[in-house]
N, C-alpha and C positions, 0 to 999 in steps of 0.2 A: 265337675267330674274330672279326675285326672286321666291322662292318656294312658291306656293300657292296650297292648296288642301282643299276642303270642306269635312269634315268627314261626312259620311252618317249614318243615324239612331243613332245619338249620345245619345238621351234619351233612346232608346231601348237597346243600348249596356250597359249602366250603370244599367238599370233595371234588365237585365238578369245576368250581371257579378257580381253585388252586391259587389263592392270593399269596404273594411273596413280598419280601422287603423291597422297597423301591418301586413297586408297581403302582399304577394309577387305575382306580376302579370307580365305576359309576353304579350307584344304587338309584335306579330310576323311580322307585316307589319307596321312599325312605320310611314312611309310617312312623312307628315308635322308635325306630333305630336299632332293632334287634339284630337284623342281618348285618347292617353296617358296623355294628359293634364287633361282631365276629370277624368281619373282613379286616377291620383295623387292627384287631388283636393278632390275627394270623399274618398280617403283612408288616407288623412292627419290626424295627422302630421307625422305618422310613416310608412305608406304604401310605398312600393317600386315597381318600374316598370323596367323591363329589356326590352329594345326595340331593335328589330332586323330589319334590312333592307338591301337589296342587293344593293341599290342605294346610293353611297357616298353623293350625293347632298341632298338626303332626310335626312340622318343621320346628316349632317352638319346643315341643316335648323332646324331640330327638336332639336338638341342640343342647338342651339341659342335660340329658342323659349322657351325651358323648363329649361334654366339655373338657374332660380330662385329656382328650386326644389333641386339643389345641388346634393349630393350623393344619393338621393332617386331615381335617374334615372341612369341606366347603359346602355350604347349603345354598340351594337355588330354589326359589319359589316358582314353580312352573310345571307344565305338563311335559312328560317325557317325550311326547310327540315332537317337541321342538328341541330335543337334546342336541342335535347336530348344530343348529344355529346358536344355541346357548354356549356350547363348548367352544365353537369357533370364536365367538365373541370374547371368550376368556383366553384365547390364544392356544387352545388345546386341539390338536389335530389327530391324536392317537391315544387309545386307552388299552389297558391290559385285560380288562374284563368288565362285564356289565351284568347286573341282576335286575330283572323285572318281576316283582311279586304282584300279580294283577288282582283286580277285584277291589272289594270294599274292606276296610279294616274292621277289627273287632270294636275299636273305639267308636267308629262311625256308626256301626250297627247298634251299639249299646247306648248311644247318646240320642235320646228321643227327639230333641229339637232338630236334629239333622234330617229326620224324615225318611231314613232308609228302611226302617223296620215297621212291620204292622203289629208288633207285639204290644206296643203302647200307642194310644191315640195321640198324634202329634202333627204339627204342620207338615204338609206334603212338599218337601223340598228336594232331597236326594242329590244336591250338587256336592261334588267332592271339593270344589273350590267355591265356598259360599259367597264369594265376592264377584263372581262372573257367571254369564250364561243364563239360560232360562231354567226355572225350577220346574219340578214335576207338576206342580199345581197349574202352571201355565200350559204345559203340554196336555194335561188331562182335560182342561176346560176349554182349550182353544182349537186343538187338532180336530179335523173332521173324522168321520167314521172310517173312511178308507185308510187314512194315515194311522189311526189308532190300531186298526186291524193289522196292518203291515208291521208296525212296531212290535206288537204283542206276539204275533206269529213268528216273525223273523228273529227277534232277539230273545224271546222267551220260549220259543218252540212250543207254544201253547196251542193245542188243537181246538180249543174253544175260543180262540181269539176273536172271531167275528161276532159271536154272541156276547162276549165280554164288552166289546166296543159298543154294541147296540145298547147294552144296559148302562154303560157310562154316559152315552149321549142322552138317553132318556132321563137318567138321574140328574144330570147337570142342567137339564131344561127346567127342573123344579127348583134347584138351588146349587150354588157353586160347591164343587167337591174340594174341600179345603184341607182335610186331614187324612192321615194314613188309615185311621179307623173307618172313616166314611168309605174310602176306596176299597178297603178289604171287604167290607160288608157287601158292597155292590158286586164285587167279583164272586164272593161266595154265593150270592143270589143268582148269578148268571150261570154258574156251572151246576148242572143237575146233581142232586145229592148222590145218586147212585154212581156217578162218574168221578166223584171226589175221592182222591187217594188218601189212605190212612197215614202213610209215612210222611207226606208233605202237606203243608197248608195250601188250600186252593189258590191263595193269592201269590204264592212264591214266584211262579214263573212270570206273572204280569209285573210284579215289583222289580224283578231282575231286568225285564225288558225295558221298563221305563227308566231305570237307573242307567242302563247301557246307553239308551238314547239321549238322556239328559247330559251325560258326561262324554258322549261321542267316544266311547271306550274302544270299539273295534277299529274305527278309522285311526285313532291315536296309536293303537298297537301296530297297525300296518305301517304307519309312517315311521315309527321308532324302529321296527324290524328292518325296514328298507335302509335306514341310516346306519344301523349297527355294523354291517359288513364293511363299510368304508371307514368306520371309526376304529375298529379293532386292529391292534398291531398284530403282525404275524405271531401265531401261538396264543393270541388273546382269546378269551372264552366268553360266550354269552350263555346265561342261564335264565330261563323263563319259567315261572310258576303260574299256571292257569287254574281256573276253578270251574269252568264249564266247557262243554264240547265246542262251542263256537270259537272261543279263544284258543283252545288246544289245536283245533284244525288249522287256524291261521298260522300259529307258530310252526306246526309240523310242515305245512306246505311252504312257508317262507324259508325255513332252513333247507328243505329239500331243493328248492329252486336255485340255491347257490352251490350245489354239490356237483355241478357239471352235467346234470341229467339233460339229455337231448330233448328239446321241445318241438322238434319237427314232426309233422304229421306222419303217421305210420307208413303211408304209401309212398313217401319220398324215397328215391333210390339211394340217397346218401344224405348225411347231415350237412345242413347249410346254416344252422342257427348259431354256430360258433360258441356254444355254451362252454364256459370254463369253470372248473372247480375252484371255489373260493372258501368254502367251509367244509369241515368234516363233522358230520353229525355224530355226537357221542352217545346218544340215547336212542337205540332202535325202537324202544317202546318207552312211554312216559314212566318216570320213577314216581312211585306212590308212597304215602306215609305208612309207617309200620303200625301194627295194632297197638303197640305201647304208646306211640305218639297220639294216635286218634283217641285213646282212652284219656289222655291228659289234655288234649285239645281237639274236641269233636269237629271243629271247623276245618281240620286238616284232612278230613276223610275224602273231600273232593279234589284235593290238590294234585296237580300233575306237573312234574318237572321235566323239561327238555333242555338239552345243552348242545352247543356246537362250538367248534374251535376254528379260528381263522388259519387257513393254510399258509405256509411260508410262500414267499413270492415265487421261488423256483418251481413250486409244485402247481402253480396256477396255469 
């Protein structure tokens, strides 16, 4: 199957990122290369993009799609959590913008053998980088009930987490849970029929939770956001697209933490935390996809974009 992925909020990404000739930009989640292509076009003829992705298939597809840009594009196989170390290793200490388009790609969802979706019965994997880490099959069959409950509740915000974990434990005692279809059926059996929602499949939240846990998505996001403020040149911008409330909350709070907001307890007579403003938040509320975009790309309906700009040194 060829790599296909519709980039969400493309116009909004360019509007907030403001790529320009001579600028250096990072696409921390390269995917199929759609956003990177726009950034390279807008920053021509001298702008450059460094593209990160954990998925070798994504890097290969993006490299082929963007080959016309030559050495203006540099590809790095790795998790954006380590972008500070990776960029430093390449002698880069400052960038003019960064984009993080979080979550799983359309290609990953639509490739059955990757195990991200329950639409087709397939091996239970869910790793964004299929060459490293533990797969979902290991987590589902090895984690104890308390750990499974915590993962499903915390990362999936699933109120039936405890019951789902109990059903998983009981099912795997009979035989290994090896496929997405097996797991989805167990989850459907765990959630009472009257409590199942019409608009989403009963397994949706649990699959999301396991994917986040397998790929350590939230901790990776936190690491990347902590590094971004030091990497951005004055006037440089960070644009992050998230797809669920857990990610969006982390992005919102991270950006706010660098706006100079006092963190002292309210009963302190004066500020002693020394908070300094390093970022200006450009989006008071998350930017959402238009109805026209959602009609063309239904997966854009949950997308939320937030952006921030590194303040000049004299304003810090």
